[in-house]
C-alpha positions in Angstrom: -35.5 20.0 -0.9 -34.3 17.5 1.9 -34.1 14.7 -0.6 -32.0 16.8 -3.0 -29.5 17.5 -0.2 -29.3 13.9 0.8 -28.8 12.9 -2.8 -26.0 15.5 -3.1 -24.4 14.2 0.1 -24.6 10.6 -1.1 -23.0 11.6 -4.4 -20.2 13.4 -2.7 -19.6 10.4 -0.4 -19.5 8.1 -3.5 -16.9 10.4 -5.1 -14.8 10.4 -1.9 -14.9 6.6 -1.6 -14.0 6.2 -5.3 -11.0 8.5 -4.9 -10.0 6.6 -1.7 -10.2 3.3 -3.6 -8.1 4.7 -6.5 -5.5 6.0 -4.0 -5.4 2.8 -2.1 -5.0 0.6 -5.2 -2.2 2.9 -6.4 -0.4 2.5 -3.1 -0.8 -1.3 -3.1 0.6 -1.4 -6.7 3.6 0.6 -5.6 4.2 -1.9 -2.7 3.9 -4.7 -5.2 6.6 -3.1 -7.4 8.9 -2.7 -4.4 8.3 -6.3 -3.3 9.0 -7.6 -6.9 12.2 -5.5 -7.0 13.3 -7.0 -3.7 13.0 -10.5 -5.2 9.5 -11.4 -4.0 10.6 -12.2 -0.4 8.4 -13.7 2.2 5.8 -16.4 2.4 2.3 -16.6 0.9 -0.1 -14.5 2.8 2.6 -12.4 4.5 2.0 -8.7 4.1 4.3 -7.2 1.4 5.6 -4.4 3.6 6.6 -7.0 6.3 8.3 -9.3 3.8 10.3 -6.4 2.3 11.3 -5.1 5.7 12.5 -8.5 6.8 14.5 -8.8 3.5 16.1 -5.4 4.1 17.0 -6.3 7.7 18.5 -9.6 6.4 20.6 -7.7 3.8 21.7 -5.3 6.4 23.0 -8.1 8.7 25.1 -9.4 5.8 26.3 -5.9 4.8 26.3 -3.5 7.9 27.3 -0.6 5.7 23.7 -0.6 4.3 21.7 1.9 6.3 17.9 1.7 5.8 16.9 3.9 8.7 
């Protein structure tokens, strides 16, 4: 009985981790889409969110009417 419960717990944890992986990859793919639409800013190895943020800040400096906040 104990082994059956442990197996069920392990199976539930595997399902949870697989869903986490799916969700994480989906989010990363969305950031990649945003980064590509922004013109692929940044340097190799720089986090995508950081590169896009810097690009938005740069654009806002040139066009103050843009409000990204």
